[in-house]
N, C-alpha and C positions, 0 to 999 in steps of 0.2 A: 585528444576526448573531446566527443558530442555526442546528444543526449539527443530520443525523441522519445515523445509525448502524443498519447494513442486512445482512444477505447478499446474494451475489449472487442467490442463486435467489427476495426482496427487491425486488431494481433493478425498476420499474416499466420498460417500453421505452421511456417518454417520458424518463424521469432516464438513462435506459442512455443516448437521446442526448443527452443534454444535458453527459455525463459524457464521448461521444469530441469535438461539438463542443467544450468548457472543453477539454478535452488535444488535439487541433489547432491549438485555438489557443496555445497556451500553450508545444509543442512543435517547433510548425509542422511540422506533418504530414498529411499525408491519409490514417488507419484509418477501416475502416469498424468499423462495431457485432459484426458475426461476425472480425470478430481483437478488439473488446476483449472482449466473451463469452468468447472463446476462452482469452483470458488471463486468463482470473479464473474460471472454468469448469473447466477441462482440469484441476486437481490432484491428485494421489490420495490427499494429506494435508486433504481437504472445500473446500467453498468457498472462499471467501474473502472478510471483511468490507471495507466499503465506510464514509467518514464523511463528509461533504455540505454541503457550506458553501454556506447561502444568505444574501443578502440581498436585505431584501425580494419572497420569494422568489424573484428570478434567484441562478442558479447560480452562488456564482463560486470554488468552489472543490472539492478532494479530493482522499483523499489510502484509498490504499484495504492491504490486508493479508495475504498470502500462507503462508497454514501448512503452514506442518514436524510434524515430532516427531523432539528429539533425541535418545539416549541422555545425559547428564550422571551420572555414577558408576555408570551400573548400573542408573537408570531414565529410562525419558522421561516427556518433556516436549515439547508442546503448544508449539509457537514459533511467530512469527512474524514475515516476511522486509517491514521497511515501505515500496515502494514505490510510484508515481504520483503521492506530493505535491506537490499542483499548486497554483495562487491564480494563478488570472485576474492580468496584465501591469492594469491598471485600477485591480485591488482590491487589491494588492500593499501587506503593511503589518504587528507586527508581530503589532497582536490576531485577524483573525483568521489568521492561522496556527500558532498559540500554542492559536483555541482549536478548531482542528480536529488537531493532532497534543493536548491530552487528551484530546478528547470521543475521540478515535481509544486512545487506548491505555486512555484507563477501558472503553470497549468487549472491549474481545481481552481486561484485570482478569478482566472480565464473561462471558464466552466460553469461560474457563478456560485463555487461555496466561500461559503462565509467563518469559517472554521475547522481548523482542525482540531484531531486528539490523534494519542499516540497510545498506543501499552511499549515503548525498545526492550529491546535486547542488553543485556546485561552490556554488549560492541556500543550498541546509538549513545548507549541513558551521557555518560558522563562526557562524550563531544554535544550531544544537545543541550545540555541545562550549561556548563560551561560555554554555548558559543549565542546564551538564549533565546536557541526557535525553539524554548521547546520551557516551563514549568513549572515545577509539583502542585495538586492541587494535594494529590492524601493520595494515603498509599492502597493500594484497591489489593482489600482480600474478600471481594464478593464480585462478578460478575450481572452485570445485567446482559437480562434479553429485550430485541428486540420490542418496539411496543407490537401488540396483537400479535404473538408470535403464531398462537393455534391454528393462524391460515397455515402457517409456513408447518408446523412441527404441530399436527393433534394433541400428542401425551401431552402434552406443553397445558391446554387446560385446563 
């Protein structure tokens, strides 16, 4: 297994289709290439980061990080919301999962990210907390909109 890390604009059309096929398989959805590109390109804080997990040249896993900026003690800090971690159903296991996560985190660090936050799914949560890749800061019972959302969605102003 090997992991390749790229920014959204570096993802080829072929890779985009492979990610989309994997997403539709793992999450039982029927998303389009346009929808997928919009999820990762239309971000006011820059393009997203991707880690692609391959086994014998076949895409079996993907992880993405959506950038954002947060003020921490009066200083702007680059953050990443780690989203969409997925591994094909027949290839799931701790080795692929950890390789994908580790390479993603190292890529984020090389890109100047100060911290990572995430809302893991039911499959990832027990692994991430047990291995201390994340810690709970509190239960999430509300969702916060990004700063100045009105510029993106006028109906929310």
